[in-house]
Steps between C-alpha positions, in 0.01 A plus 500: 500500500247609242220742596145363537223664302328604824810689614528682173129596515532614857789735421317652205170538685669662795684756290205564263179490711198400290715309245373171349779261433462183284796258519590221255793252539660498156732200540340301789804567709379793729792700361365642165184706549256703291313771687217715382458798730201736476540795740341844533845645558580427128247748367668764287838326521703356218566125481860556612376701802243227582771228487728712721234517771472117495876451509527752786228298680720189473782675679801389303403131498514480117794293392543357844209325675285582199675365193259598217178700487305568178299812588184638354358814664189714449281751673143388582244580232 
């Protein structure tokens, strides 16, 4: 069963308080997502470190419930 956008957002917002998450369905199938995550926790971190924080928030769901996620991350300006 694919993950709904609201579930993905909830996981990220719970793990990264203050994060703003924008979701987009890339294929219209609720299985291929693009997420833009802006979070204060990203300040001073490399892109790889930022992405790891998001993947950690998803708790191992990548490749299972969450098939594909195109990720863009940034710290607030």
